[in-house]
C-alpha positions as CSV (number, residue, x, y, z in Angstrom):
1,M,4.1,-0.2,-0.8
2,D,7.1,-0.4,1.5
3,K,7.0,-0.3,5.3
4,R,8.0,3.3,5.5
5,K,4.6,4.3,4.2
6,R,2.6,3.6,7.3
7,A,4.7,5.7,9.7
8,I,3.1,8.3,11.8
9,L,4.6,11.6,10.9
10,S,5.7,14.6,13.0
11,T,5.1,18.2,12.0
12,A,8.7,19.1,13.0
13,A,10.2,16.5,10.8
14,A,8.0,17.6,8.0
15,G,9.0,21.2,8.3
16,A,12.7,20.3,8.2
17,A,12.2,18.1,5.1
18,L,10.1,20.7,3.4
19,T,12.7,23.5,3.7
20,G,15.2,21.5,1.7
21,L,12.6,20.2,-0.7
22,L,11.1,23.6,-1.7
23,A,14.6,25.2,-2.1
24,G,15.2,22.9,-5.1
25,C,11.6,22.9,-6.5
26,G,11.6,23.9,-10.1
27,T,7.9,24.5,-10.6
28,G,5.0,25.6,-8.6
29,S,1.2,25.7,-8.3
30,S,-0.7,28.7,-7.1
31,G,1.8,30.8,-5.2
32,G,4.8,28.8,-6.6
33,T,7.7,29.9,-8.7
34,G,6.0,28.8,-11.9
35,N,7.6,27.7,-15.1
36,A,5.7,29.5,-17.8
37,S,6.9,28.6,-21.3
38,S,8.9,31.4,-23.0
39,G,7.5,30.3,-26.3
40,S,5.2,27.8,-28.0
41,G,8.0,25.4,-28.7
42,A,9.6,25.5,-25.2
43,A,9.3,22.4,-23.0
44,Q,6.9,22.5,-20.1
45,T,8.0,21.1,-16.8
46,V,5.6,19.1,-14.7
47,T,6.6,18.2,-11.1
48,V,5.7,14.8,-9.7
49,W,6.2,13.9,-6.0
50,S,6.1,10.4,-4.5
51,W,7.3,8.3,-1.6
52,R,8.5,5.6,-4.0
53,S,12.1,6.3,-4.9
54,Q,12.1,3.2,-7.0
55,D,9.8,4.9,-9.5
56,A,12.4,7.4,-10.8
57,N,13.1,5.4,-13.9
58,L,9.4,5.0,-14.6
59,W,9.0,8.7,-14.9
60,K,12.0,9.0,-17.2
61,T,10.2,6.5,-19.4
62,V,6.9,8.4,-19.2
63,Q,8.7,11.6,-20.3
64,Q,10.3,9.8,-23.2
65,D,6.9,8.3,-24.2
66,L,5.1,11.6,-24.0
67,Q,7.8,13.3,-26.1
68,A,7.7,10.5,-28.6
69,Q,4.0,11.3,-29.1
70,G,4.7,15.0,-29.6
71,D,4.1,16.4,-26.1
72,N,7.1,18.6,-25.2
73,I,7.0,17.9,-21.5
74,N,9.8,17.4,-19.0
75,I,9.0,15.6,-15.8
76,Q,10.7,16.6,-12.6
77,F,10.3,13.6,-10.3
78,R,11.1,13.9,-6.6
79,A,11.0,11.0,-4.1
80,I,10.5,12.2,-0.6
81,N,11.5,10.1,2.4
82,A,8.4,7.9,2.9
83,T,8.3,8.5,6.7
84,S,8.0,12.2,6.1
85,Y,6.0,12.2,2.9
86,D,2.5,12.8,4.2
87,S,3.4,15.8,6.3
88,V,5.7,17.3,3.8
89,L,3.1,17.0,1.1
90,Q,0.3,18.5,3.3
91,T,2.5,21.4,4.4
92,A,3.4,22.2,0.8
93,M,-0.2,21.9,-0.4
94,D,-1.4,24.1,2.4
95,G,1.1,26.8,1.5
96,G,0.4,26.8,-2.2
97,K,3.8,25.2,-3.0
98,G,2.7,21.7,-3.8
99,P,3.6,19.8,-6.9
100,D,1.6,19.6,-10.1
101,I,1.1,15.8,-9.6
102,F,1.5,13.7,-6.5
103,Y,1.0,10.2,-5.3
104,G,-1.9,9.9,-2.9
105,R,-2.3,7.2,-0.3
106,A,-5.7,6.1,-1.7
107,G,-8.8,5.9,0.5
108,E,-8.9,8.6,3.2
109,G,-5.4,9.7,2.4
110,T,-6.5,11.0,-1.0
111,L,-10.1,11.9,-0.2
112,Q,-9.2,14.4,2.4
113,Y,-7.5,16.4,-0.4
114,A,-10.6,15.9,-2.5
115,A,-12.9,17.2,0.3
116,A,-10.7,20.3,0.5
117,N,-10.9,20.9,-3.2
118,M,-7.1,20.7,-3.4
119,I,-7.1,18.1,-6.2
120,E,-8.9,17.9,-9.5
121,P,-11.6,15.4,-10.4
122,L,-10.1,13.3,-13.2
123,D,-13.2,11.8,-14.9
124,N,-13.0,14.4,-17.8
125,I,-9.2,14.4,-17.9
126,A,-8.3,10.7,-18.2
127,N,-10.1,7.7,-19.7
128,L,-10.6,5.5,-16.6
129,S,-12.6,2.8,-18.2
130,G,-9.7,0.3,-18.3
131,I,-9.0,0.5,-14.6
132,N,-10.2,-2.1,-12.1
133,K,-13.4,-0.7,-10.6
134,G,-12.6,-1.9,-7.1
135,A,-9.3,0.0,-7.3
136,L,-11.1,3.2,-8.6
137,Q,-13.5,3.2,-5.7
138,T,-10.6,4.0,-3.3
139,A,-10.2,7.4,-5.0
140,Q,-13.9,8.3,-5.5
141,L,-16.0,10.9,-3.6
142,N,-19.5,12.1,-4.3
143,G,-19.5,10.4,-7.7
144,K,-16.1,11.8,-8.9
145,T,-12.7,10.2,-9.2
146,Y,-9.7,12.0,-7.8
147,G,-6.8,9.7,-8.4
148,V,-5.5,7.2,-11.0
149,P,-4.6,3.9,-9.1
150,F,-1.2,2.8,-10.0
151,A,-0.5,-0.5,-8.2
152,I,-2.2,-3.5,-6.6
153,Q,-0.2,-5.0,-3.8
154,T,-0.6,-8.5,-2.5
155,M,0.4,-10.2,0.7
156,E,2.0,-13.7,0.9
157,V,4.2,-16.0,2.9
158,F,7.7,-16.1,1.4
159,Y,9.8,-19.0,2.3
160,N,13.4,-20.2,1.9
161,K,13.2,-23.3,-0.4
162,D,16.6,-24.6,0.7
163,I,15.6,-24.6,4.4
164,F,12.3,-26.3,3.6
165,A,14.1,-28.9,1.6
166,K,16.6,-29.5,4.4
167,Y,13.8,-30.5,6.7
168,N,11.6,-32.2,4.1
169,L,8.9,-29.5,4.3
170,Q,6.3,-28.6,1.7
171,P,4.0,-25.5,1.5
172,P,1.1,-26.1,3.8
173,K,-2.4,-27.0,2.6
174,T,-4.2,-26.4,5.9
175,W,-3.7,-24.2,9.0
176,N,-2.5,-27.2,11.0
177,D,0.0,-28.0,8.3
178,F,1.3,-24.4,8.7
179,I,1.6,-24.7,12.5
180,N,3.4,-28.1,12.2
181,I,5.9,-26.6,9.8
182,C,6.6,-23.9,12.4
183,K,7.0,-26.5,15.2
184,T,9.4,-28.6,13.1
185,L,11.5,-25.6,12.3
186,K,11.6,-24.4,15.9
187,Q,12.5,-27.8,17.2
188,N,15.5,-27.8,14.8
189,G,16.7,-24.4,16.0
190,V,15.4,-22.4,13.1
191,T,13.3,-19.3,13.5
192,P,10.1,-20.0,11.6
193,L,8.9,-16.5,11.0
194,Y,10.7,-13.1,11.3
195,T,8.5,-10.1,12.0
196,M,8.7,-6.5,13.2
197,G,6.7,-6.0,16.4
198,I,7.1,-2.2,16.5
199,Q,6.0,-1.7,12.9
200,G,2.2,-1.7,13.5
201,W,1.3,-1.2,9.9
202,M,3.2,-4.4,8.9
203,Q,1.6,-6.3,11.8
204,A,-1.8,-5.2,10.4
205,L,-1.0,-6.3,6.9
206,N,0.3,-9.6,8.2
207,F,-2.8,-10.2,10.2
208,D,-5.0,-9.4,7.2
209,E,-3.2,-12.3,5.4
210,V,-4.4,-14.7,8.0
211,A,-7.9,-13.2,8.2
212,A,-8.4,-13.3,4.4
213,S,-8.1,-17.1,4.3
214,T,-10.0,-17.4,7.6
215,I,-13.1,-15.3,7.1
216,G,-13.5,-15.7,3.3
217,N,-15.5,-13.7,0.9
218,T,-18.9,-14.4,2.4
219,F,-18.1,-12.9,5.8
220,A,-16.1,-10.0,4.2
221,Q,-19.2,-9.1,2.2
222,Q,-21.3,-9.3,5.4
223,L,-19.0,-6.8,7.0
224,V,-19.3,-4.4,4.1
225,D,-23.1,-4.8,4.1
226,K,-23.2,-4.2,7.9
227,Q,-24.7,-7.6,8.4
228,A,-21.8,-8.8,10.5
229,K,-19.3,-7.1,12.9
230,Y,-15.6,-7.4,13.7
231,N,-16.3,-9.0,17.1
232,D,-18.3,-11.8,15.5
233,P,-16.8,-15.4,15.7
234,P,-15.1,-15.6,12.3
235,F,-13.0,-12.5,12.9
236,V,-12.2,-13.5,16.5
237,D,-11.0,-16.8,15.1
238,A,-8.7,-15.0,12.7
239,L,-7.2,-13.0,15.7
240,Q,-6.8,-16.2,17.6
241,K,-4.9,-17.8,14.7
242,Y,-2.6,-14.8,14.5
243,Q,-2.0,-14.9,18.2
244,S,-1.0,-18.5,18.0
245,L,1.9,-17.6,15.7
246,A,3.7,-15.6,18.4
247,P,5.8,-18.5,19.7
248,Y,7.2,-18.9,16.2
249,F,8.3,-15.3,15.7
250,E,11.8,-14.1,16.2
251,P,12.3,-14.3,20.0
252,N,12.7,-10.5,20.4
253,F,10.1,-9.6,17.9
254,Q,8.4,-7.0,20.2
255,A,11.5,-4.8,19.9
256,V,12.2,-5.4,16.2
257,G,11.5,-2.8,13.5
258,S,13.4,0.4,14.3
259,A,15.1,0.3,10.9
260,G,11.9,-0.7,9.2
261,N,13.3,-3.5,7.0
262,E,14.7,-6.0,9.5
263,Q,12.3,-8.8,8.6
264,E,13.4,-8.6,4.9
265,T,17.1,-8.4,5.6
266,Q,17.1,-11.1,8.2
267,F,15.0,-13.4,6.1
268,A,17.3,-12.8,3.1
269,L,20.3,-13.7,5.2
270,G,18.8,-17.0,6.3
271,K,17.9,-16.0,9.9
272,S,14.4,-17.3,9.4
273,A,12.7,-19.8,7.2
274,M,9.6,-17.6,6.4
275,V,8.4,-14.1,6.4
276,M,4.9,-12.7,6.0
277,D,5.2,-9.8,3.6
278,G,4.1,-8.0,0.5
279,I,5.1,-8.6,-3.0
280,F,6.5,-5.0,-2.9
281,D,9.3,-6.2,-0.6
282,V,10.7,-8.9,-2.9
283,P,13.3,-6.5,-4.5
284,T,14.5,-5.6,-1.0
285,I,14.8,-9.3,0.0
286,E,16.7,-10.1,-3.2
287,Q,18.9,-7.1,-2.9
288,Y,20.4,-8.5,0.3
289,N,20.7,-12.0,-1.1
290,P,20.4,-12.3,-4.9
291,K,21.0,-16.1,-4.7
292,L,18.2,-16.8,-2.2
293,N,16.0,-19.7,-3.4
294,L,12.7,-18.0,-2.8
295,G,9.2,-19.4,-2.9
296,A,5.7,-18.1,-1.9
297,F,2.4,-19.6,-0.6
298,L,-0.8,-18.2,0.8
299,I,-2.0,-18.6,4.3
300,P,-3.9,-21.9,4.1
301,P,-7.5,-22.4,5.1
302,D,-8.7,-24.5,8.0
303,N,-9.1,-27.7,5.9
304,A,-8.1,-29.0,2.5
305,N,-11.6,-28.4,1.2
306,G,-11.3,-24.7,2.0
307,Q,-9.9,-21.9,-0.2
308,A,-6.8,-19.9,0.5
309,K,-7.4,-16.3,-0.3
310,I,-4.8,-13.6,-1.3
311,D,-5.1,-10.4,0.6
312,W,-4.6,-7.3,-1.6
313,Y,-5.0,-3.6,-1.6
314,V,-4.5,-0.5,-3.7
315,D,-1.1,0.9,-3.0
316,G,-1.9,4.5,-4.0
317,D,-3.1,6.8,-6.7
318,I,-1.8,9.6,-8.9
319,C,-3.5,13.0,-8.2
320,M,-3.4,16.4,-9.8
321,N,-3.1,19.7,-7.9
322,S,-6.2,21.9,-8.5
323,A,-4.3,25.1,-7.8
324,I,-2.0,25.2,-10.9
325,S,-2.2,28.9,-12.0
326,N,-0.3,28.7,-15.2
327,A,-2.4,27.5,-18.1
328,A,0.4,25.8,-20.1
329,E,1.6,24.1,-16.9
330,K,-2.0,22.8,-16.2
331,N,-2.4,21.6,-19.7
332,A,0.9,19.6,-19.5
333,A,-0.1,18.2,-16.1
334,E,-3.5,17.0,-17.6
335,K,-1.6,15.2,-20.4
336,V,0.6,13.5,-17.9
337,I,-2.4,12.4,-15.8
338,A,-4.2,11.2,-18.9
339,F,-1.2,9.1,-19.8
340,T,-1.1,7.4,-16.3
341,A,-4.5,5.8,-17.1
342,T,-3.3,4.1,-20.3
343,K,-2.2,0.5,-20.8
344,Q,1.1,1.9,-22.0
345,F,1.8,3.5,-18.6
346,G,0.6,0.4,-16.7
347,Q,2.9,-1.8,-18.7
348,A,5.8,0.5,-18.1
349,F,5.1,0.5,-14.4
350,T,4.9,-3.3,-14.3
351,D,8.0,-3.8,-16.5
352,I,10.1,-1.6,-14.2
353,A,8.6,-2.2,-10.7
354,G,7.6,-5.8,-11.2
355,E,4.3,-5.0,-9.4
356,I,0.7,-5.5,-10.5
357,S,-1.1,-2.7,-12.4
358,P,-4.8,-2.3,-12.0
359,I,-5.1,-1.4,-15.7
360,A,-6.7,-4.0,-18.0
361,G,-4.4,-5.9,-20.3
362,V,-1.1,-5.3,-18.5
363,Q,1.0,-8.4,-18.2
364,V,3.7,-9.1,-15.6
365,P,7.0,-10.0,-17.3
366,S,8.4,-13.5,-16.7
367,K,11.5,-12.0,-15.2
368,Y,9.4,-11.4,-12.1
369,P,8.2,-15.0,-11.3
370,L,6.9,-14.3,-7.9
371,S,4.9,-11.3,-9.2
372,V,3.6,-13.5,-12.0
373,Q,2.3,-16.0,-9.4
374,A,0.9,-13.1,-7.3
375,Y,-1.0,-11.8,-10.3
376,K,-2.5,-15.3,-11.0
377,W,-3.6,-15.5,-7.3
378,Y,-5.0,-12.0,-7.5
379,Q,-7.0,-13.0,-10.7
380,S,-8.2,-16.3,-9.3
381,V,-8.5,-16.2,-5.4
382,P,-8.7,-12.6,-4.2
383,I,-10.4,-11.7,-1.0
384,T,-13.5,-9.9,-2.2
385,P,-14.6,-7.4,-1.0
386,L,-11.7,-5.9,1.0
387,F,-12.3,-5.9,4.8
388,G,-9.1,-4.2,6.0
389,I,-6.9,-1.5,4.5
390,R,-8.6,0.5,1.7
391,S,-11.9,-1.1,2.5
392,P,-15.1,1.0,3.1
393,M,-14.5,0.4,6.8
394,D,-11.1,2.0,6.4
395,T,-12.4,5.2,4.9
396,P,-14.2,7.4,7.5
397,P,-16.1,10.3,6.0
398,P,-13.3,12.6,4.9
399,T,-12.7,16.1,6.4
400,P,-10.8,18.8,4.6
401,I,-7.1,18.3,5.1
402,N,-6.0,22.0,4.9
403,K,-5.0,23.8,8.0
404,Q,-7.5,26.6,7.7
405,S,-10.4,24.2,8.3
406,K,-11.7,24.2,11.9
407,N,-12.6,20.6,11.4
408,S,-9.4,19.4,9.6
409,A,-8.7,16.7,12.2
410,N,-10.9,13.6,11.7
411,N,-11.2,11.8,15.0
412,L,-12.6,8.7,13.4
413,N,-10.2,5.8,12.7
414,G,-10.6,3.1,10.1
415,I,-10.1,-0.6,10.4
416,F,-6.4,-0.5,9.5
417,S,-5.6,1.9,12.4
418,A,-7.9,-0.2,14.7
419,E,-5.9,-3.3,14.0
420,Q,-2.6,-1.7,14.6
421,A,-3.7,-0.6,18.0
422,V,-4.5,-4.1,19.3
423,L,-2.1,-6.6,17.5
424,L,1.0,-6.2,19.6
425,P,-1.0,-6.5,22.9
426,L,-2.7,-9.5,21.4
427,L,0.6,-11.2,20.4
428,T,2.0,-10.5,23.9
429,N,-1.1,-11.9,25.6
430,K,-2.2,-8.5,27.1
431,L,-5.5,-8.9,25.2
432,T,-7.5,-12.0,24.4
433,P,-8.8,-12.4,20.8
434,Q,-12.3,-11.4,21.9
435,Q,-11.0,-8.3,23.7
436,A,-9.0,-7.3,20.7
437,A,-12.1,-7.8,18.5
438,D,-14.3,-5.8,20.8
439,K,-11.8,-2.9,20.7
440,I,-11.6,-3.0,16.9
441,Q,-15.4,-3.0,16.6
442,Q,-15.6,-0.1,19.0
443,T,-13.1,1.9,16.9
444,V,-15.0,1.4,13.7
445,S,-18.5,1.6,15.1
446,W,-19.0,4.8,13.0
447,Y,-19.3,2.6,10.0
448,F,-22.1,0.4,11.4
449,K,-24.4,3.2,12.5
């Protein structure tokens, strides 16, 4: 997932983007232009929409694999600007001009379409038995599965090995070690951590890195079980720790983030020694500096006897439009969906994207050493269960997303939105950790009722 995904979208921008998009759309669902086969041997086109432009080559590979097994299917992949994607997709689906298949955000982002009967349940279309059960839960509603999860994203601290070596620094084993590293770097005129204050979604992901190693699995489970709350001491402690990092951020961090990738570019160019980020941003970092001597570590626990945890979440899932009117088109779309649940698809995704697939048996290639390390951490020290993005506390009861519904706007916010609302005020000392925790708990109080 890249930073553009969490942007809040405007209807005006969506309408402008949609006009250009639909003008070039070669297929349609109910009310669309259609692409009925002129004969039994003609290729059937299936449209796939995504916010991930980097997946274009993946879908070329999928088309080749399907054709190799005898399915005469052409895949028309369209990557939509990620900051406009959600609104463009919703407008198209509302108007019956949506794609055959699209990437859903997972959690509430997918389940709103399921609640409106806009996407197909996939349990009888794809064999989902090889997919991580925790990942599948983010696409399930009323006992049915509405999306095939395609990626597990992890959050780490990436560091410049050359800068660390210059000041005789090693990856920290405890939280105090981490703070001492930051102090040493700052004393030597080096920005310890680059961050983007105006990108609330990234702040929330970064905070969750800290919280994962602070609260641990026991407290996370208590949250899910409603036996603990977000304004209890362990979570307040995590907020205090995150607040204590503010002096070590880029001095103007409150105003950074208008381009959406400053922390990756500036870190790549040596403007900071570390960045808290997702494995998904490694290609961006390396694009700006292919020679960067890059390492990674997890936010450390309070003491050496504790256990660092890797924060993770489901990036998104692959959904099928329920309003495909042409039988041949629908059959082809079902074949594509079925393929996305196979190990062959998962391996192709990982080979091309260098990211972790939730499908059993998929191996990360050695050419992606940081992803290999992330996969090992995900297998051995994951935060379990999730307490932030994509957790049960981040998925309010879905309301139908279509515009005809009188109740289409859900006024309940999940934990990820709750965190975004308080973290910049926390970092700038406008809120204490306890006040921030109280606001978070109030926002997600719907879950604890």
